[in-house]
MIDREN-866864 format. One line per field, with one value per residue: residue in three letters; x negated, y, z of N, C-alpha, C in turn. Coordinates in steps of 0.05 Angstrom, whole numbers. Layout:
MIDREN-866864
type	(ALA ...)
nu	(X ...)
nv	(Y ...)
nw	(Z ...)
cau	(X ...)
cav	(Y ...)
caw	(Z ...)
cu	(X ...)
cv	(Y ...)
cw	(Z ...)
//
This chain:
MIDREN-866864
type	(MET ASN PRO ASN SER PHE TYR ARG ILE GLY LEU LEU PRO ARG PHE GLY LEU VAL LEU ILE LEU GLY PHE VAL LEU SER CYS SER GLN MET GLY VAL GLU SER GLN THR LYS GLY THR THR GLU ASP ILE GLY ASP LYS LYS ALA LEU PHE ASP LYS ASN LEU ASN LEU PHE LEU ASN LEU ASP PRO LEU VAL ALA THR LYS ILE GLN ALA LEU HIS ALA ASP LEU LEU HIS LEU ASP PRO GLU GLU ARG ASN LYS LEU TRP HIS ALA ALA GLU GLY PHE SER LEU TRP LEU GLY GLN LEU ASP GLN THR GLU LYS GLN SER ILE LEU SER LEU GLU ASP PRO LYS ALA ARG LEU ALA GLN VAL ARG LYS LEU ARG GLU GLY GLN TRP LEU LEU GLY LEU PRO LYS ALA ASP GLN ASP LYS ILE LYS GLU TYR GLU ASN ASP PRO ASP GLY ARG ALA LEU LEU ILE SER ARG ILE ARG ALA GLU GLU ILE GLU ARG LYS SER LYS HIS TRP GLU MET ALA LEU ARG PRO ALA PRO GLY PRO LEU ALA LYS SER THR GLY VAL PRO LYS GLY ALA ALA ALA LEU ASN SER ARG PRO ALA LYS TRP GLU GLU MET PRO THR GLU VAL GLN GLN TRP ILE ASN THR LYS LEU LEU PRO ARG LEU SER PRO PHE GLU LYS ASN GLN LEU ARG LEU ALA THR GLY HIS TRP PRO ASP TYR PRO ARG THR ILE TYR GLN LEU ILE ARG ASP HIS PHE LEU LEU PRO PRO SER LEU PRO LEU VAL LYS GLU PHE GLU ASP LEU PRO ASN GLU LEU ARG GLU LYS TYR THR SER ALA THR VAL ILE GLY ILE MET GLU LYS LYS GLY TRP THR PRO PRO THR SER GLN GLY GLN ASP PHE ALA LEU ALA VAL ALA LYS TRP ALA VAL LEU GLU LYS ILE SER THR GLY PHE LEU GLY PRO THR SER SER GLN THR LEU PRO GLN PRO TRP ARG GLN LEU VAL GLU LYS ASN LEU SER PRO ARG LEU VAL LYS GLU GLU ARG GLN PHE LEU ARG ARG ALA GLU GLY LYS TRP PRO GLU TYR PRO ARG ALA LEU ILE ASP VAL LEU VAL SER LYS ARG MET ALA VAL PRO GLY ASN ILE LEU PRO GLY LEU PRO SER LEU TRP GLN ASP ALA LEU SER PRO LYS)
nu	(-128 -138 -89 -104 -126 -91 -96 -142 -134 -130 -83 -58 -29 0 28 72 54 81 95 46 27 65 53 19 53 93 63 53 103 128 114 139 192 207 216 261 333 374 407 403 401 380 328 310 311 271 227 223 209 161 131 129 100 53 34 24 -16 -58 -74 -97 -151 -212 -238 -197 -163 -193 -194 -140 -135 -169 -141 -94 -114 -129 -79 -55 -82 -60 -13 57 92 60 41 89 102 60 68 118 103 70 106 140 103 91 140 145 100 113 152 126 102 61 13 8 6 -41 -78 -84 -98 -146 -184 -237 -257 -231 -216 -212 -171 -129 -125 -107 -57 -31 -31 3 49 60 70 118 150 152 180 229 248 292 306 295 257 216 203 184 136 108 94 48 6 -45 -66 -90 -93 -48 -9 -15 1 54 77 71 106 156 160 163 211 245 242 263 314 335 334 371 416 424 432 480 513 515 538 592 661 689 733 803 804 759 723 704 644 611 582 594 654 651 598 535 497 427 377 354 312 269 235 214 195 240 277 264 274 294 260 214 201 188 144 108 100 82 42 14 0 -35 -83 -101 -147 -168 -170 -135 -88 -78 -69 -20 11 12 41 91 160 162 183 163 119 114 134 98 48 51 55 5 -30 -14 -27 -84 -100 -78 -67 -110 -154 -193 -261 -326 -393 -361 -359 -362 -387 -445 -490 -478 -487 -524 -595 -628 -600 -597 -650 -660 -623 -602 -563 -540 -539 -504 -456 -448 -436 -389 -355 -353 -325 -277 -267 -276 -250 -202 -204 -238 -214 -200 -215 -223 -267 -301 -274 -282 -338 -341 -322 -364 -407 -394 -400 -455 -470 -475 -469 -410 -403 -421 -385 -338 -294 -300 -283 -245 -273 -301 -264 -231 -216 -157 -136 -162 -143 -89 -92 -115 -82 -28 -20 -52 -32 15 2 3 -24 -36 -38 -82 -123 -119 -136 -187 -214 -221 -257 -318 -319 -305 -259 -229 -218 -191 -147 -122 -108 -70 -31 -13 7 50 81 98 130 107 84 36 -21 -15 7 59 97 130 202 246 225 237 233 178 163 190 162 112 125 162 233)
nv	(494 430 378 339 364 367 319 324 347 341 314 301 253 276 319 332 342 386 414 428 461 499 546 576 584 614 660 680 694 728 782 800 784 815 863 858 861 837 799 812 765 729 748 740 684 670 694 663 614 628 641 590 560 589 579 524 525 553 516 476 432 465 453 430 474 509 482 487 542 549 520 550 598 579 566 616 637 614 610 626 584 537 537 528 478 445 454 430 378 368 371 328 286 290 276 224 201 205 166 118 58 54 26 26 81 94 67 102 152 140 140 176 191 225 201 147 150 168 124 85 107 101 46 31 56 29 -22 -12 2 -47 -79 -56 -73 -112 -181 -217 -191 -186 -240 -252 -222 -248 -294 -281 -278 -300 -278 -222 -185 -198 -188 -133 -114 -132 -104 -53 -55 -64 -16 20 4 16 72 83 62 95 143 134 127 178 204 181 198 252 257 279 258 206 216 203 172 141 80 17 -21 -82 -149 -182 -220 -289 -292 -326 -333 -322 -366 -347 -365 -395 -457 -493 -509 -515 -484 -432 -369 -371 -344 -341 -395 -408 -375 -398 -449 -440 -400 -397 -449 -474 -448 -459 -483 -550 -546 -503 -523 -563 -533 -510 -556 -573 -531 -536 -545 -518 -460 -394 -410 -433 -393 -353 -374 -381 -327 -308 -337 -318 -264 -268 -289 -257 -204 -176 -119 -102 -124 -99 -111 -169 -232 -291 -338 -379 -353 -300 -283 -243 -230 -243 -283 -323 -336 -358 -400 -457 -471 -522 -532 -493 -499 -552 -554 -524 -557 -603 -583 -573 -524 -505 -473 -492 -461 -404 -355 -286 -269 -319 -354 -322 -320 -372 -370 -333 -362 -399 -363 -343 -389 -395 -351 -301 -235 -213 -169 -160 -182 -154 -95 -66 -26 36 73 43 23 14 71 82 54 78 130 120 101 145 190 173 128 134 181 158 118 84 80 24 1 29 9 -45 -45 -23 -63 -100 -78 -77 -129 -179 -224 -199 -144 -121 -157 -144 -91 -97 -126 -86 -49 -79 -88 -37 -28 -9 -5 -49 -29 -36 -87 -136 -168 -230 -241 -216 -158 -162 -216 -227 -190 -211 -258 -240 -215 -251 -257)
nw	(171 198 204 239 282 323 349 376 423 495 511 561 606 645 626 571 501 480 527 548 507 510 536 501 459 484 498 447 431 468 465 419 427 471 448 420 416 469 520 591 618 580 575 627 630 593 617 662 640 617 663 686 648 649 700 696 658 684 721 693 671 658 609 578 576 545 496 482 476 432 394 391 370 319 298 294 250 207 152 162 146 143 196 226 206 226 280 289 278 320 363 351 355 410 434 415 439 493 498 499 532 592 582 526 517 544 513 471 494 519 480 453 404 348 299 313 350 319 285 321 335 286 282 325 309 262 282 311 268 240 276 272 223 181 199 159 127 165 172 121 121 161 135 109 145 144 99 86 43 11 50 58 7 6 49 30 -14 12 41 -1 -25 17 20 -30 -24 17 -10 -51 -19 2 -46 -63 -21 -28 -77 -117 -106 -145 -202 -216 -261 -262 -271 -245 -255 -273 -271 -332 -340 -332 -346 -341 -284 -273 -249 -188 -158 -185 -190 -224 -292 -325 -299 -308 -343 -412 -451 -421 -414 -467 -474 -438 -461 -514 -512 -462 -438 -478 -468 -417 -369 -345 -289 -278 -300 -263 -218 -232 -235 -181 -159 -181 -170 -123 -91 -72 -101 -153 -194 -179 -189 -245 -259 -241 -275 -325 -318 -313 -363 -402 -387 -363 -363 -422 -429 -438 -453 -482 -452 -481 -489 -470 -490 -486 -435 -386 -396 -352 -326 -365 -369 -320 -313 -349 -409 -408 -353 -331 -362 -352 -296 -297 -328 -296 -252 -276 -298 -349 -405 -457 -502 -531 -526 -513 -446 -425 -421 -391 -342 -323 -318 -277 -233 -229 -219 -168 -139 -143 -115 -142 -166 -198 -230 -282 -316 -324 -312 -247 -215 -212 -241 -279 -313 -378 -420 -428 -384 -341 -343 -332 -279 -252 -263 -259 -225 -176 -147 -126 -92 -30 37 49 -2 -24 8 -5 -59 -51 -23 -63 -98 -136 -149 -198 -226 -188 -176 -224 -223 -173 -184 -226 -198 -163 -199 -222 -176 -167 -209 -256 -323 -351 -386 -455 -453 -440 -392 -398 -393 -340 -302 -247 -235 -231 -193 -149 -145 -129 -80 -45 -32)
cau	(-131 -131 -69 -116 -134 -72 -105 -167 -126 -131 -58 -57 -4 15 45 75 40 97 94 19 25 86 42 9 77 106 46 55 130 138 112 159 219 214 224 287 357 384 418 384 399 362 301 303 305 245 206 219 194 134 117 124 78 28 25 12 -41 -79 -82 -109 -180 -223 -244 -172 -153 -209 -184 -114 -140 -180 -119 -76 -127 -127 -52 -49 -94 -46 12 79 103 42 41 113 100 42 80 139 90 61 130 148 83 94 164 139 80 127 169 110 96 35 -9 5 -3 -69 -94 -89 -111 -173 -202 -248 -261 -205 -208 -204 -146 -109 -121 -91 -30 -20 -27 27 72 66 83 145 164 156 201 255 256 310 292 286 232 196 195 167 110 94 83 23 -12 -72 -72 -88 -87 -20 7 -16 17 82 86 73 130 179 162 172 240 259 244 282 341 344 338 397 437 430 443 509 527 518 551 621 678 698 760 823 800 734 726 680 630 597 574 617 668 642 569 521 476 401 366 337 290 260 213 206 195 267 293 255 289 287 237 190 195 175 117 91 94 68 19 -1 -10 -58 -107 -108 -168 -158 -166 -111 -65 -73 -57 8 24 16 60 117 179 161 187 156 92 114 132 74 25 55 48 -24 -43 -9 -44 -112 -106 -66 -63 -134 -165 -215 -288 -347 -390 -344 -373 -346 -404 -468 -509 -469 -495 -547 -620 -640 -586 -605 -677 -660 -606 -598 -535 -531 -533 -480 -433 -444 -421 -361 -340 -349 -304 -252 -263 -281 -224 -201 -210 -255 -199 -201 -235 -220 -294 -311 -261 -297 -364 -337 -321 -391 -423 -388 -413 -484 -473 -484 -449 -395 -399 -428 -364 -316 -292 -298 -273 -230 -292 -311 -242 -228 -204 -128 -131 -172 -124 -65 -98 -121 -60 -1 -19 -65 -14 37 -8 4 -49 -41 -46 -109 -140 -117 -154 -214 -226 -228 -277 -344 -316 -289 -236 -212 -209 -169 -124 -109 -97 -46 -11 -2 23 74 97 109 146 93 75 7 -28 -17 16 86 103 156 223 253 205 245 223 150 162 198 140 91 135 187 254)
cav	(478 402 368 321 381 361 295 330 358 320 299 289 241 293 337 326 362 411 428 440 483 518 572 591 592 636 684 691 703 747 810 805 781 837 887 853 865 812 803 810 737 716 756 727 656 669 701 640 594 639 637 562 552 602 564 499 531 561 492 457 430 487 443 427 501 520 470 498 569 547 511 573 616 567 568 644 644 600 624 617 558 516 537 515 449 432 456 410 353 365 366 300 268 291 261 196 192 202 142 93 49 65 12 36 109 95 58 125 173 132 142 203 197 232 181 122 156 168 96 71 117 89 18 29 64 7 -43 -4 0 -75 -89 -45 -84 -136 -206 -229 -177 -194 -268 -251 -212 -269 -314 -271 -273 -308 -266 -193 -170 -202 -174 -104 -109 -136 -81 -30 -57 -60 12 34 -2 30 100 84 57 119 163 127 132 207 212 174 214 280 256 285 235 201 223 181 155 127 51 2 -38 -105 -171 -191 -244 -314 -292 -344 -320 -334 -378 -327 -377 -417 -472 -511 -497 -514 -464 -406 -358 -384 -332 -348 -422 -407 -363 -418 -471 -432 -382 -400 -476 -480 -434 -466 -503 -572 -537 -486 -540 -577 -513 -507 -581 -573 -511 -543 -555 -502 -431 -379 -418 -437 -368 -337 -386 -373 -298 -305 -347 -299 -241 -273 -295 -239 -176 -163 -99 -113 -121 -94 -132 -192 -257 -313 -362 -377 -334 -272 -277 -226 -243 -254 -308 -343 -344 -374 -423 -468 -474 -548 -531 -476 -512 -578 -549 -515 -580 -620 -571 -569 -495 -498 -469 -506 -442 -381 -331 -265 -272 -346 -365 -305 -329 -396 -361 -319 -382 -409 -342 -342 -414 -390 -326 -281 -214 -217 -143 -160 -195 -135 -72 -73 -2 53 87 26 14 27 98 83 44 98 152 111 100 172 209 163 109 144 197 142 97 88 71 -5 -4 38 -11 -69 -41 -18 -89 -115 -63 -89 -158 -186 -209 -191 -116 -117 -172 -128 -68 -106 -133 -61 -38 -95 -83 -10 -27 6 -22 -54 -18 -54 -114 -138 -194 -241 -242 -191 -150 -171 -244 -226 -175 -230 -277 -226 -211 -266 -248)
caw	(195 193 223 259 305 345 363 391 450 515 513 588 612 664 611 542 485 478 552 550 488 515 544 478 444 499 495 420 426 488 457 398 437 489 433 407 433 480 546 613 625 561 582 652 624 579 636 680 624 614 689 690 631 658 723 687 644 703 736 675 670 640 582 563 571 523 472 476 466 405 377 388 351 293 289 286 225 185 143 180 138 152 225 235 199 245 306 291 279 348 379 345 367 439 441 411 459 519 498 500 560 602 569 498 519 553 490 455 510 527 457 450 375 335 279 326 363 297 276 341 332 262 289 342 293 243 298 316 242 234 294 263 198 182 206 134 120 185 166 97 128 177 116 99 167 137 73 91 18 5 70 52 -17 13 66 12 -30 29 46 -26 -28 38 11 -53 -14 30 -31 -64 0 2 -72 -63 -1 -38 -103 -115 -107 -173 -209 -217 -285 -260 -270 -235 -275 -260 -289 -348 -331 -345 -351 -324 -268 -275 -224 -176 -144 -203 -180 -245 -319 -336 -285 -316 -366 -438 -463 -405 -421 -494 -470 -425 -479 -539 -508 -437 -434 -495 -459 -390 -363 -329 -261 -278 -304 -238 -200 -240 -228 -152 -152 -192 -150 -99 -95 -96 -111 -182 -210 -172 -204 -273 -261 -238 -299 -347 -312 -318 -391 -421 -377 -353 -382 -438 -419 -458 -474 -475 -448 -492 -490 -454 -501 -479 -408 -384 -400 -327 -320 -385 -363 -295 -316 -376 -417 -399 -324 -326 -374 -338 -271 -303 -337 -273 -235 -291 -303 -377 -420 -483 -524 -523 -531 -492 -425 -413 -414 -370 -317 -314 -309 -251 -212 -226 -206 -139 -128 -142 -101 -162 -170 -223 -242 -310 -331 -329 -294 -218 -202 -230 -259 -300 -330 -404 -418 -423 -357 -322 -343 -318 -250 -240 -267 -253 -202 -151 -130 -115 -75 -1 51 46 -30 -28 22 -21 -82 -42 -15 -87 -114 -138 -156 -222 -235 -165 -178 -243 -214 -153 -198 -240 -178 -153 -221 -224 -152 -169 -234 -277 -345 -355 -413 -479 -447 -428 -380 -408 -373 -326 -282 -220 -231 -223 -167 -128 -142 -113 -53 -45 -14)
cu	(-122 -110 -81 -126 -116 -82 -130 -160 -126 -107 -56 -30 13 34 49 60 55 95 67 16 47 76 33 33 90 90 50 83 139 137 133 187 227 223 251 310 366 394 397 380 380 333 292 296 277 222 201 203 165 118 110 100 52 17 12 -15 -64 -89 -94 -140 -191 -228 -219 -161 -167 -200 -157 -117 -151 -158 -100 -88 -126 -99 -45 -61 -80 -22 35 90 86 41 65 113 83 54 102 126 80 84 139 129 86 118 159 120 94 144 153 107 68 11 -14 -5 -32 -88 -100 -106 -139 -193 -211 -250 -235 -197 -199 -176 -123 -104 -103 -61 -17 -14 -1 52 80 80 112 162 171 179 229 264 277 294 281 259 209 185 177 139 94 82 55 3 -41 -81 -69 -82 -58 -2 8 2 47 93 89 99 155 182 173 202 256 263 264 311 352 351 365 420 445 442 473 525 533 533 581 638 688 727 778 818 775 739 700 669 617 588 597 628 658 613 554 499 450 393 347 313 279 235 202 208 223 285 285 272 277 262 211 182 179 147 98 82 75 43 2 -15 -35 -84 -116 -130 -155 -153 -141 -86 -58 -61 -27 23 31 38 89 135 180 165 178 130 92 114 108 50 27 46 18 -39 -38 -26 -73 -118 -96 -66 -88 -144 -189 -242 -307 -374 -373 -361 -356 -361 -429 -488 -502 -477 -520 -573 -631 -626 -594 -633 -679 -645 -604 -569 -524 -523 -507 -455 -427 -428 -393 -344 -333 -326 -277 -246 -265 -255 -225 -207 -228 -241 -202 -223 -233 -247 -305 -299 -274 -324 -362 -336 -349 -409 -419 -401 -443 -490 -485 -462 -436 -390 -405 -406 -341 -315 -287 -290 -258 -248 -302 -289 -243 -212 -174 -121 -139 -153 -98 -69 -100 -97 -33 0 -29 -46 9 28 -4 -21 -56 -50 -74 -129 -142 -136 -183 -229 -234 -249 -304 -343 -298 -284 -218 -201 -187 -144 -108 -95 -71 -24 3 16 50 93 110 125 134 82 45 -1 -31 -6 44 89 129 177 228 231 212 235 195 147 170 176 117 100 162 207 264)
cv	(449 393 351 337 375 337 300 341 335 303 285 277 257 311 326 348 388 427 442 464 504 546 588 600 616 662 697 703 726 776 818 805 803 862 883 857 838 818 801 781 722 722 742 697 653 675 677 618 602 634 608 552 564 587 538 504 537 537 471 455 451 478 440 455 514 508 482 526 568 539 534 593 605 569 596 652 630 616 611 590 535 514 522 485 434 433 434 382 347 358 337 280 267 274 231 185 187 178 116 84 57 52 22 65 111 85 81 146 166 135 171 211 202 211 155 126 156 140 80 81 103 59 14 36 42 -16 -37 -6 -29 -87 -79 -56 -107 -161 -219 -217 -185 -222 -269 -242 -232 -290 -307 -266 -280 -297 -236 -177 -173 -188 -145 -97 -112 -113 -56 -31 -53 -30 28 29 13 59 102 80 81 141 159 132 161 216 205 191 242 281 263 259 231 209 199 162 138 97 38 -16 -61 -125 -180 -217 -268 -315 -310 -329 -336 -345 -357 -338 -401 -430 -492 -497 -494 -494 -436 -396 -370 -371 -338 -377 -423 -396 -383 -439 -463 -416 -389 -428 -482 -468 -441 -487 -526 -563 -521 -503 -555 -558 -511 -532 -581 -553 -518 -555 -539 -472 -416 -387 -421 -411 -352 -348 -379 -344 -295 -315 -328 -274 -245 -276 -275 -209 -162 -142 -110 -106 -117 -94 -155 -218 -280 -339 -358 -356 -305 -264 -259 -242 -257 -280 -330 -353 -362 -400 -432 -470 -501 -547 -516 -491 -539 -574 -541 -538 -599 -610 -568 -541 -488 -496 -484 -488 -420 -355 -312 -269 -299 -357 -348 -312 -353 -388 -347 -339 -394 -389 -341 -366 -410 -364 -304 -261 -217 -190 -142 -171 -176 -113 -80 -48 15 67 70 14 27 53 98 74 65 121 145 111 128 190 199 146 121 161 182 121 104 76 42 -12 5 19 -37 -67 -37 -45 -105 -102 -78 -118 -161 -215 -199 -163 -112 -133 -155 -104 -75 -113 -107 -49 -52 -89 -56 -6 -9 -13 -25 -45 -40 -82 -114 -166 -205 -242 -215 -184 -160 -199 -243 -210 -194 -251 -266 -223 -225 -256 -272)
cw	(189 213 244 283 328 362 379 419 470 517 540 593 631 651 583 527 483 504 555 532 491 522 520 461 458 496 468 415 444 479 437 410 457 475 419 427 444 508 567 621 607 569 608 647 611 598 654 666 621 640 694 674 639 682 716 674 663 719 718 679 650 612 565 556 547 496 463 464 438 385 371 367 322 281 280 260 201 176 159 172 147 182 236 229 219 273 310 292 307 367 376 357 397 448 437 432 486 521 500 529 567 588 541 499 526 530 471 470 517 505 454 420 361 315 291 339 341 287 295 340 308 267 305 326 273 258 304 290 235 251 286 236 202 187 181 125 139 179 141 104 144 159 107 122 161 110 76 66 10 24 64 28 -11 29 48 -4 -13 36 22 -30 -7 31 -11 -44 0 11 -45 -45 1 -24 -73 -44 -12 -65 -99 -118 -136 -178 -211 -240 -283 -257 -260 -257 -260 -280 -305 -339 -347 -351 -331 -310 -270 -248 -212 -161 -161 -191 -200 -272 -329 -322 -292 -339 -392 -450 -448 -411 -448 -491 -458 -444 -502 -534 -484 -436 -452 -485 -430 -388 -347 -300 -259 -282 -278 -218 -206 -232 -198 -144 -161 -171 -125 -107 -70 -109 -142 -198 -204 -187 -233 -277 -260 -263 -323 -343 -320 -348 -411 -413 -369 -373 -397 -426 -442 -444 -464 -474 -457 -494 -474 -464 -495 -451 -407 -386 -375 -319 -339 -381 -338 -297 -345 -383 -407 -369 -319 -337 -360 -312 -276 -312 -314 -255 -249 -298 -333 -392 -447 -507 -513 -528 -507 -472 -411 -404 -391 -342 -306 -304 -282 -228 -207 -212 -176 -125 -124 -127 -118 -165 -197 -238 -272 -328 -338 -309 -265 -202 -222 -250 -282 -318 -357 -401 -413 -394 -337 -320 -328 -288 -239 -241 -256 -228 -176 -135 -117 -95 -45 11 46 18 -35 -15 6 -45 -74 -35 -40 -104 -113 -146 -181 -221 -213 -167 -198 -235 -193 -165 -212 -220 -167 -174 -223 -200 -153 -195 -255 -298 -345 -383 -434 -475 -435 -417 -392 -386 -360 -305 -254 -214 -220 -197 -144 -124 -126 -84 -50 -25 1)
//
């Protein structure tokens, strides 16, 4: 039985879900309970509850009563563990529904389609969850009002941190008290703390400074160098821009065939456009890279293709099925089971587009503290996690 069956019930505002289903629960329990030993007072209380639920059931709309009977039959065919799990879910939903104001409740009850009703429930639940967050987290999410993909990724990270925080809380609560010889540990005395909000090159960790100078800058196009110049002096714009440039030039999964020059473009494009036209537009826009290493040229072609409204699928992987084998295994075996709804939507919106899809995939991997196959970001992971979702 699908848990969504609970949302197919009428959920009349006149009764809570538990009250409506009280009759079927009473019917299923009375026969057993009457055979067990108990006081006359217990039996009397149960009979009164049974009579009350029976009266409610007999006064229900026939269509609603039929739905309840069908739900009861479905429940009886489940194993006890699954039946109890769904029953408690129904009770929790009923209590939550009863706490809503009339407008919010009606926004759910007025929907006939189960999927639409479930979507509305999730929307209201997310709204309540957001209101319960610390103000700092609420302010962070507001920064992404015009960036749905960034907002989805940030919410996913906050939820993951919330789960991790609760897990650690319970781990500490259940841990035995330390013995008398236990000693506290911390940052060594006199150790210099790193700048947690770097906005310039000189404020970045030393190894990141070296990476920028020796590896990144020589491969940037004039357009990308201007992006970096505009971000300098601003946090989190500066580390976020550095991260995005490193991601594009060093972390993207390999593409086959690799487009490194005009002659590598598909035949239909070379027949329609000349090299002078394509390269000329790229140079005018400042997209042409100083080298032809990796996928630097392909990144410039992707910008040109979007300008010409041409699909970029020929430049690289645009879905999990088109990823190289190590990447596909990582996604299917390790990443997919850990994805939450927002992350799945984040990746789904990027499918069919290059480099948007591999970029989105790498962002999710970094936010979940998972290594990118064959590559290592310079500096501490927390630097780039904060750049993706600034605190």
